[in-house]
C-alpha positions in Angstrom: 0.0 0.0 0.0 2.8 2.4 0.7 4.3 1.7 -2.7 1.3 3.1 -4.6 1.6 6.7 -3.2 5.3 6.6 -3.9 4.6 5.9 -7.6 2.1 8.7 -7.9 4.1 11.3 -6.0 6.5 12.2 -8.8 3.6 12.6 -11.4 1.8 15.0 -9.1 4.9 17.0 -8.5 5.7 17.2 -12.2 2.2 18.5 -13.0 2.3 21.0 -10.2 5.8 22.2 -11.0 5.1 22.9 -14.7 1.7 24.4 -14.2 3.0 28.0 -13.7 6.1 27.6 -15.9 6.0 29.7 -19.1 3.6 32.5 -17.9 5.1 35.9 -18.8 8.4 34.4 -19.7 8.8 36.5 -22.8 8.6 40.2 -22.1 8.4 42.0 -25.5 7.1 45.3 -24.3 8.6 48.2 -26.3 10.2 46.0 -28.9 7.4 45.9 -31.5 6.3 48.6 -34.0 2.6 49.4 -33.5 0.6 49.6 -36.7 -3.2 50.1 -36.9 -4.6 46.8 -36.0 -1.5 44.8 -35.3 2.0 44.9 -33.8 5.1 44.0 -35.9 8.3 42.6 -34.3 11.2 43.2 -36.7 14.2 40.9 -36.9 16.7 43.8 -36.6 16.6 46.6 -34.0 17.3 49.3 -36.6 14.5 48.3 -38.9 12.7 51.1 -40.8 9.8 50.9 -43.1 10.6 51.4 -46.8 8.9 54.4 -48.3 5.5 53.3 -49.8 2.6 55.2 -51.2 -0.6 53.2 -51.1 -2.6 52.8 -54.3 -6.0 54.5 -54.7 -7.8 51.6 -56.4 -7.8 47.8 -56.3 -8.6 45.3 -59.1 -10.5 42.6 -57.4 -11.2 39.3 -59.2 -13.3 36.4 -57.8 -11.4 33.1 -58.2 -13.5 30.7 -56.2 -17.2 29.8 -56.6 -19.9 31.2 -54.4 -21.5 27.8 -53.9 -20.8 26.5 -50.4 -19.8 29.8 -48.9 -21.5 31.1 -45.7 -24.3 33.7 -46.1 -22.2 36.6 -44.7 -19.5 36.0 -47.4 -22.2 35.8 -50.1 -23.6 39.1 -48.9 -20.2 40.8 -49.1 -19.7 39.4 -52.6 -23.2 40.7 -53.6 -22.3 44.2 -52.2 -19.1 44.2 -54.2 -21.0 42.9 -57.3 -18.8 39.8 -57.5 -21.7 37.3 -57.2 -21.9 36.6 -60.9 -19.8 34.2 -62.8 -16.2 33.2 -61.7 -13.4 35.5 -62.9 -15.6 38.6 -62.5 -13.5 41.8 -62.1 -14.4 45.0 -60.3 -12.5 48.1 -59.3 -12.7 49.1 -55.6 -11.5 52.1 -53.7 -8.7 51.6 -51.1 -10.6 52.7 -48.0 -10.8 51.0 -44.6 -14.4 49.9 -45.0 -13.7 48.1 -48.3 -10.4 46.7 -46.9 -12.3 45.1 -44.0 -14.8 43.5 -46.4 -12.0 42.3 -48.6 -10.2 40.8 -45.6 -13.3 38.7 -44.8 -13.4 37.2 -48.3 -9.7 37.1 -49.1 -9.8 33.4 -49.7 -12.3 33.8 -52.5 -10.7 36.7 -54.4 -7.5 37.9 -55.9 -6.5 41.5 -55.2 -4.1 43.5 -57.4 -3.3 47.2 -56.7 -3.9 49.4 -59.7 -0.9 51.5 -60.9 -0.8 54.4 -63.3 2.4 54.2 -65.4 1.3 57.1 -67.7 -0.1 59.2 -64.9 -3.6 59.4 -63.5 -6.1 59.7 -66.4 -8.4 62.7 -66.5 -10.8 61.0 -68.8 -11.6 57.3 -68.7 -12.2 56.9 -72.4 -9.2 55.3 -74.1 -7.9 53.5 -71.0 -7.1 49.8 -70.6 -6.7 47.8 -67.4 -4.2 45.0 -67.7 -4.2 41.8 -65.5 -1.1 43.0 -63.6 -3.0 46.1 -62.5 -1.5 48.7 -64.9 -4.0 51.2 -66.2 -2.6 52.4 -69.5 -4.0 55.4 -71.4 -4.2 54.8 -75.1 -3.0 57.7 -77.2 -5.7 59.1 -79.4 -5.1 59.1 -83.1 -5.3 62.6 -84.5 -4.9 63.2 -88.2 -2.0 65.4 -89.2 -3.0 68.3 -91.5 -0.1 67.7 -93.9 -1.2 64.1 -94.5 -4.8 65.3 -95.0 -3.7 67.8 -97.7 -1.6 65.1 -99.5 -4.6 62.7 -99.4 -6.9 65.3 -101.0 -4.3 65.8 -103.8 -4.3 62.1 -104.5 -8.2 61.9 -104.4 -8.6 64.9 -106.8 -5.8 63.8 -109.3 -7.2 63.3 -112.8 -4.7 60.6 -113.7 -5.8 58.4 -110.8 -7.4 55.2 -111.8 -10.6 54.2 -110.1 -11.5 50.6 -109.2 -13.5 49.8 -112.4 -10.7 51.0 -114.7 -8.1 49.0 -112.8 -10.3 45.9 -113.0 -10.7 46.3 -116.8 -7.0 46.8 -117.4 -5.9 43.9 -115.2 -8.5 41.6 -116.8 -7.2 42.6 -120.2 -3.6 41.7 -119.1 -4.9 38.4 -117.7 -6.6 37.4 -121.0 -3.8 38.4 -123.2 -1.1 36.7 -121.1 2.6 37.6 -121.1 3.8 39.4 -124.2 
C-alpha cells in the first residue's frame, strides 16, 4: 500500500511544478512597432519601413465559386458585385471599409493594386486595365494636317485610276497573257 503513493508522487509533483512555468516568460514590451490593427516585431533593431505610397484603387477578381460559402460571405460578394460568374473583375477604392470587407473574403478573391504608369487619367475613355494592375492610357489618333492635304491631292488627281478602270486593265492583261 505504501508503494502506490510513492509511484504517484513524482507525477503530481511534475504536473504541479510545470503548471506555472511559461507564464510571462517573454517580455516584448517596447520592442514591436505598433501599426493600426497589429504589432510587428522586426528581426533587426534598426528596422525602418521602406517608403511606400498606397494605391488609390484595387482590381478585385473572384477566383472561387460562391456555392458552399456562408451567407455573410455571399452578402459581401453581392455588395461588391462579385456574385456573378467566376473571374468577374471589379475596381474598388482603397478605403478602410472596403479593406475590412476584402479581408473577410480574401480566400475567395485575388486583389491586385492598380498602378498608373502614364499618370492618373483625366478621362476614362481610351484607358485599358491589364491583369497585372497597370491602367494604361491609349494615345488618341489625331490626323496630321499635312497628311490630309496630301490625301486630298491624291483623291482629286485626274490621272488616278478608279476601281473599275483598274479591273478592266488587269482583266485585259490576264486574258492576253505575257507578251
